[in-house]
C-alpha positions, 0 to 999 in steps of 0.5 A, spaced: 500 500 500 505 504 501 508 503 495 502 504 491 501 511 495 508 513 493 507 512 486 500 515 486 503 522 489 509 521 484 504 520 478 500 526 481 505 531 482 508 530 474 501 529 471 497 534 474 503 539 474 499 543 468 493 544 472 496 547 478 500 552 474 494 554 471 496 553 464 490 550 461 483 552 459 477 549 463 476 543 457 484 541 457 484 541 465 478 536 465 481 532 460 487 532 464 484 530 470 480 524 466 486 521 464 489 521 470 483 518 474 483 513 468 490 511 469 490 510 476 483 507 476 486 502 472 492 501 476 487 499 482 483 495 478 489 491 476 491 491 484 484 488 485 485 483 480 492 480 483 488 478 489 489 484 493 485 485 500 478 488 500 480 494 504 487 495 500 483 496 494 478 501 497 483 505 501 487 506 494 481 509 491 479 513 497 487 516 497 486 517 489 480 521 490 483 525 496 489 526 491 485 529 486 480 533 490 487 536 494 489 538 487 483 541 484 482 545 491 490 547 490 489 549 483 482 553 484 486 557 490 492 558 485 488 561 480 485 566 485 488 572 488 482 574 492 483 577 499 476 576 501 477 568 501 475 565 508 478 559 511 475 552 508 476 545 510 474 540 505 472 534 509 470 527 507 464 524 511 461 517 511 464 511 508 469 516 504 470 519 511 472 512 513 478 512 508 474 506 504 471 507 497 469 502 493 469 502 485 461 505 485 460 508 491 458 515 492 463 521 494 460 524 500 464 531 502 463 537 507 465 544 505 466 546 513 465 553 513 467 559 519 460 562 518 453 560 516 452 557 509 447 563 508 452 568 509 458 566 505 461 571 501 462 570 493 469 568 493 468 562 497 462 560 494 465 560 487 471 556 490 466 551 492 462 551 486 468 550 482 471 544 486 464 541 485 463 542 478 470 539 476 468 533 480 462 532 476 465 533 470 470 528 471 464 523 472 464 522 480 457 521 484 458 526 489 454 528 495 455 534 498 454 539 504 456 546 505 455 548 513 458 551 519 460 548 525 454 550 528 450 548 523 453 541 523 452 540 530 445 542 529 444 537 523 447 531 527 443 532 533 436 532 529 438 527 524 442 520 526 444 519 519 448 526 519 451 524 526 454 517 524 456 520 517 460 526 521 462 521 526 467 518 520 469 525 518 476 526 516 480 532 513 482 532 506 484 539 505 484 546 507 484 549 514 486 544 519 485 549 525 477 550 523 477 542 522 480 541 529 475 546 532 469 542 529 472 535 532 472 538 539 465 541 539 462 535 535 466 531 541 463 535 546 456 536 544 454 530 540 459 524 542 459 525 550 452 528 550 446 523 549 450 517 549 444 513 552 439 515 547 444 514 541 446 507 543 438 506 544 437 508 537 443 504 534 440 498 538 433 500 534 436 501 528 440 494 528 433 490 531 429 493 525 435 492 520 436 485 522 428 483 522 428 486 515 433 480 513 430 475 517 435 475 523 439 470 519 446 471 514 443 465 510 439 469 505 439 466 498 441 473 495 444 477 501 445 484 501 453 485 502 452 492 506 445 492 509 444 484 511 445 481 517 453 480 518 454 486 512 458 492 512 453 496 516 454 491 522 461 493 522 460 500 522 455 500 527 460 497 532 465 503 530 460 508 532 458 505 538 465 504 540 466 511 539 461 513 543 462 508 549 470 508 549 472 514 545 475 510 539 474 506 533 480 502 534 478 495 535 484 494 539 481 499 544 476 494 545 481 488 546 485 492 551 478 493 555 477 486 555 470 487 551 472 483 546 478 478 545 484 478 540 481 472 536 474 476 536 478 482 533 481 478 528 475 475 525 471 482 525 477 485 521 477 479 516 470 479 515 470 487 514 476 486 509 472 480 505 466 484 505 470 489 501 473 485 497 466 482 495 463 489 494 469 491 490 468 485 485 460 487 485 462 494 483 467 492 478 463 487 474 456 491 474 460 498 473 456 501 478 454 501 485 451 494 487 450 491 494 445 485 492 449 478 491 444 475 487 445 468 485 448 470 478 453 474 481 455 469 486 458 465 480 461 471 477 465 473 484 467 465 485 470 465 478 473 472 479 476 470 486 479 463 483 476 458 487 479 452 484 473 447 483 471 446 476 464 446 476 461 453 477 456 450 482 461 447 486 465 454 486 459 458 488 458 453 494 465 454 496 465 462 496 458 462 499 461 458 505 466 463 506 461 469 505 457 466 510 462 464 515 465 471 515 458 474 515 456 470 521 462 472 525 460 479 524 453 478 525 454 474 532 460 479 534 455 485 533 450 482 537 455 480 543 458 487 543 451 491 543 449 486 549 455 487 553 454 495 552 447 494 554 449 490 560 454 496 562 449 501 561 444 497 565 449 496 571 451 504 571 443 505 572 442 500 577 448 503 581 445 510 582 441 512 588 434 512 585 434 505 583 438 502 589 432 499 592 429 496 585 437 493 584 436 489 590 430 486 588 433 484 581 432 477 580 438 473 581 440 466 582 446 462 583 446 454 582 451 449 579 457 454 578 452 459 574 449 466 576 442 467 573 441 475 572 436 479 568 434 473 564 442 472 562 446 466 564 453 468 567 459 464 570 460 464 577 468 463 576 473 462 570 474 455 572 467 452 572 468 448 566 475 446 568 472 443 574 466 440 571 466 439 563 459 436 563 457 443 565 458 445 558 452 441 556 448 442 563 448 450 562 443 449 556 438 445 560 439 450 565 437 456 559 431 451 557 428 450 564 429 457 566 428 461 559 435 464 560 440 467 554 447 466 554 451 472 557 457 475 552 462 473 558 459 465 558 460 465 550 467 467 551 468 462 556 465 456 552 469 458 546 475 457 550 473 450 552 471 447 545 477 442 546 473 439 552 468 437 547 472 430 545 470 423 544 469 421 552 465 428 552 461 425 546 460 418 549 458 420 556 452 417 559 451 424 563 451 428 557 447 423 553 441 424 558 442 431 558 441 432 551 435 427 551 432 431 556 433 438 552 430 434 546 424 431 549 421 438 551 416 439 545 416 447 543 422 449 547 428 445 543 429 450 537 432 456 541 436 451 545 439 448 539 440 455 536 444 457 542 448 451 542 450 452 534 451 459 535 457 458 541 460 452 537 457 446 541 452 443 537 457 441 531 462 439 536 457 434 540 454 432 534 460 432 528 455 429 523 451 436 524 457 440 525 459 438 517 453 442 515 456 448 518 455 454 512 454 448 507 451 451 501 446 447 497 445 452 491 440 447 488 432 449 486 430 446 492 434 448 498 436 456 499 439 456 506 445 453 508 444 446 510 445 447 518 440 453 517 435 449 514 435 444 519 434 449 525 428 452 521 425 445 520 426 444 528 423 451 529 417 449 525 415 443 530 416 448 536 411 453 533 406 448 533 405 448 540 402 455 541 399 454 534 392 457 534 390 457 526 385 453 525 388 450 518 394 448 522 390 444 528 391 437 525 399 438 525 398 441 532 394 435 534 399 430 531 405 433 534 402 433 541 400 426 540 407 424 538 410 419 544 417 420 542 419 427 541 426 425 542 426 421 536 423 426 531 427 432 533 433 427 532 431 425 526 430 432 523 437 434 526 440 428 522 436 428 515 440 432 511 447 430 514 449 426 508 449 432 504 456 433 507 458 426 505 459 427 497 455 421 496 450 420 490 444 420 494 444 424 500 439 420 503 444 414 503 449 418 507 444 421 512 442 414 514 449 412 515 450 417 519 444 416 523 446 409 524 453 411 527 450 416 531 445 411 534 450 407 536 454 412 539 448 415 543 446 408 545 439 408 541 436 401 540 429 398 539 423 402 537 426 409 538 432 407 533 427 404 528 423 410 528 429 415 527 432 410 521 425 410 518 424 418 518 431 419 515 431 414 510 424 416 508 424 423 509 422 425 502 418 419 500 411 423 503 412 429 499 414 425 492 408 420 493 403 426 494 406 430 488 407 425 483 402 419 484 395 418 483 392 419 490 385 416 487 388 410 486 388 405 491 394 401 489 398 407 490 395 408 497 397 401 499 404 401 496 405 407 500 402 404 506 407 398 506 412 403 506 410 407 513 407 400 516 403 403 522 399 409 523 404 412 528 410 412 523 405 415 518 403 421 523 411 422 524 413 422 517 407 427 515 409 432 521 416 431 518 414 433 511 411 439 514 417 441 518 422 440 512 417 443 507 416 449 511 423 449 513 426 449 506 422 456 503 416 460 505 412 458 499 414 450 500 407 449 503 402 452 499 395 450 499 395 446 493 400 442 496 398 441 503 391 439 500 395 433 497 399 431 503 392 431 507 389 427 502 395 422 502 395 422 510 387 421 510 387 415 505 393 412 508 390 412 515 384 409 513 388 404 509 392 402 515 386 402 519 382 397 515 386 393 511 386 393 503 379 389 502 376 393 508 379 400 505 376 398 498 369 397 502 370 403 505 371 407 499 364 404 496 361 406 503 364 413 502 361 413 495 354 411 497 354 416 503 357 422 498 351 420 493 346 421 498 349 428 500 349 430 493 342 428 492 340 432 499 343 438 496 340 438 489 333 440 486 329 433 485 329 434 478 337 433 478 336 426 482 336 422 476 342 426 474 346 425 480 344 417 480 346 416 473 353 420 474 355 416 480 353 410 476 357 412 470 363 415 472 369 411 474 370 410 482 376 414 483 372 420 481 369 420 488 375 419 492 376 424 497 371 429 494 367 434 497 359 434 495 359 441 493 364 439 488 360 433 485 354 438 485 358 442 480 360 436 476 353 434 475 350 441 473 356 441 468 354 435 465 347 437 464 348 443 461 353 440 456 348 435 454 343 441 454 347 445 449 349 438 445 342 437 444 338 443 443 344 446 438 345 439 435 353 441 436 358 436 436 363 441 438 359 443 444 362 443 451 361 446 458 366 449 463 365 451 470 369 454 475 370 453 483 375 457 487 379 455 492 381 461 495 384 458 502 388 453 497 390 458 492 387 455 486 381 454 482 378 447 479 376 448 472 371 442 470 370 441 463 364 436 460 364 434 453 365 429 448 372 426 447 375 430 441 382 429 437 387 433 441 382 435 447 387 435 452 392 439 448 387 444 446 385 446 453 392 446 455 393 451 449 388 456 451 390 456 458 397 457 456 395 463 452 392 466 458 398 465 462 394 460 467 398 455 470 396 447 471 397 444 477 394 438 476 389 434 471 384 429 473 381 426 467 375 421 467 370 418 461 363 416 463 361 410 460 356 414 456 362 417 453 362 424 456 369 426 458 369 430 465 376 433 466 378 437 472 384 441 472 386 445 478 389 451 475 392 458 478 395 464 476 403 465 476 402 468 483 399 461 485 392 465 486 385 462 484 383 464 477 378 468 479 378 474 474 372 474 470 375 477 464 381 472 464 376 466 464 372 469 458 378 470 454 380 463 456 373 461 454 373 465 447 380 462 445 378 455 447 372 455 443 376 458 437 381 453 437 375 448 437 372 451 431 378 452 427 379 448 421 386 446 423 389 446 429 395 451 430 397 452 437 402 458 435 397 462 432 394 462 439 400 462 443 403 468 439 399 473 442 402 472 449 409 471 446 412 476 452 410 470 457 414 465 453 421 469 454 427 465 457 427 466 465 434 467 467 436 461 472 441 466 475 447 461 474 444 455 478 443 449 474 436 446 473 435 439 475 433 436 468 430 429 466 425 425 463 424 418 465 419 413 462 417 407 466 412 401 466 414 400 473 410 405 477 403 403 475 400 397 474 396 399 468 399 405 465 406 407 463 409 413 467 412 419 464 416 423 470 419 429 467 423 435 471 425 441 468 424 449 468 417 450 468 414 454 462 407 456 460 405 451 454 410 446 457 404 441 459 401 443 452 407 440 448 407 434 453 400 432 451 402 434 443 408 429 443 403 424 447 398 425 441 402 425 436 404 418 437 397 416 438 397 415 445 392 417 451 393 420 457 389 417 463 392 421 469 396 427 470 400 429 476 403 436 475 407 440 481 411 446 480 416 447 486 420 454 485 419 455 478 421 447 476 416 443 473 416 436 476 410 432 472 408 425 472 403 423 466 400 416 466 399 414 459 396 408 455 396 405 448 389 407 444 386 400 447 388 402 454 394 398 455 401 399 457 406 401 452 411 395 451 414 397 445 422 398 447 423 403 441 417 407 442 419 408 450 426 410 448 423 415 443 418 418 448 424 419 453 428 422 448 423 427 445 420 428 452 428 430 454 428 435 448 422 438 451 424 439 458 431 442 456 428 447 451 432 454 452 425 458 451 424 456 458 419 461 461 413 461 466 
């Protein structure tokens, strides 16, 4: 850095000499400055590209701007002979004042004046304007203010943003004495006064910002400056330290034993790393950019020369470093604020006014600990040396007494990490304490997070420790593996106090779980295989779960349940979203896997927690309805057995028919009975009577149109909104027609309507009753009458057209079919055709980036080969289509021709891999 500054000073003296001597016209001066800036900016860019630290580059840019501003100010003064020139100090504020300037950052400067800015004479006003115009003409983004010392103090008192900006004030050029007067007065009136108020404002700002960013550093696309653990957290430390300790030097906090030397090193390393990331973002985008998007993560990882060959692996390695640094910064920031808060409370309590209340404060001593004001403190520095088991017991104390860990005990715990060794992990005492923690339903997540924060959880459970900051940037995992796991535990805990009626079933099932220890432990273990580099992470997780059960001496039913949940933690989801749940064979197959109602309930709860812990939209109304249907059907199957289950379905159908008849006018009753006689039995499984009423009316109205108008193309469509579940049922009644499904999908795609699933039924009298569950691209019901009318008009136009040309109808919405950026994250693409999933149908499983019209193209391919679609299960997760279609030959059989099966798989693969993927 010193070598760079020396070169900069030498280059500036030589390159800017003509400007200082006043031999140039204004245009020549601007051109000279631009050449100088361009040359030096390129040198700094090369410094960055060579791997220089983030602070080194940011400071080099600040020094470049300092040099340029000094030169412009000196050149302006040299060109003036005015005797009424007042002393002016040119001051850097904000980030520039801290001496760090990223490539796209604004330059914030203050023209410090000896008198009120409104009373400034003409000559200094012209000087200010000349310097600002030069900065703008050269191309800098400048934030500026012209104020006297009194005005600065008034602004700082009135606005916290101004106050923190001036706390970072640094003299660039001009009157030294005037700047020193400002510093002295600012220190006296803005730093020493109102310390408690300032600290509370900083605490509030921190709380609000951390809340905005979900109190986690593990965001999918974090903001390098504002997110938890971002640069703003580091700035907050400096501002509070300035007020509380009179210095922004972290070494002062180490000397005062507020933080350790290791903490200072971690803070400084995080600060430097974040600046390096921010520098790359600004250089790449050629402007100020703080959002670390998925696409930019790949850019930064490549620029930083992470050695992994695959872009996804490079991103994961880079983001693991990013999360590690930001977690250090986030945790140390919160610890420091807590330490200063405790100091402030202690000072207040020592006053005469609060003497009596101080004596009444809750204070409890036990097991080598002191509980005070909701925090746990060590009674001495030797408590863990005297008894290492306290490292586990302290978390049980926190759980039972609802305590948080004080900064002092967190530091002491870190000094005893080495005590978490093999004997500690195999200790029966520690095993029993940990089990006790996991058996308290609703109180587990907070304690596991405490253990994870202070580095104990991963050391006690190395299987979980390997997930620390492990990034899985796939379409279905947007958090690091450790954060995802803890969020799953959060979901279970929240059920204890759940009051929403629609979540009552989960609350009840959780309340009835007999072995919460096994359930919580399975959640902790379910993704541990992701760190094992095995093809299927479930296999790795099962292996690690078995090893942990051995170490914790878990046997019998408890071990069986843990292994079952880990082995099958994706089975419930996959069955519900890909299989035909109206088929008793599917339910029977799933029932053989779960074996008992207790296993079923536990796996259902597990799936609920896993899905909600993966992403906020991972459990929408439509998917929830599938999960509930599978749970209900399997519960009945397990209770009744295969034969009795079929009898129950028959009895349910009879009861459903009676209920429908009771809801309709008498003249509809023959229609109801005929509908139940002619429709396939699966059409009535787990249906509500009101929905069957709609089907009956739809068929009657279709028959009326067909008969009255003698129209062979007649059809009838009705809509049922499921607002609470986020979709609409579209019920279609008509005679089967060539390419019917394809044409329906074309009309839906023309209105950008998503298809969630399709149930396709043909009555014995040849009437087709197809039920589509559809939604908007925002996963809301298709309730707008205008959208429905346009769809109906398009569908009718397609039916009456002499020839079917889908592009004619899709072209009107071509803007909806533009490619969607995948942000550099690989989309899992596959197409698989098999005869092993269904007894009478060939199954087609596809996975790829969703787009409007994809289902249309799939049906088009099926129709092209003269095949029929018996059922379709459509599922979209985070923009990825995961569809399962059940198809047959024209005579209703499986496709046995191996060449046709191979050709279908090739064609389907091409469809889901098409580049024009949009949604």
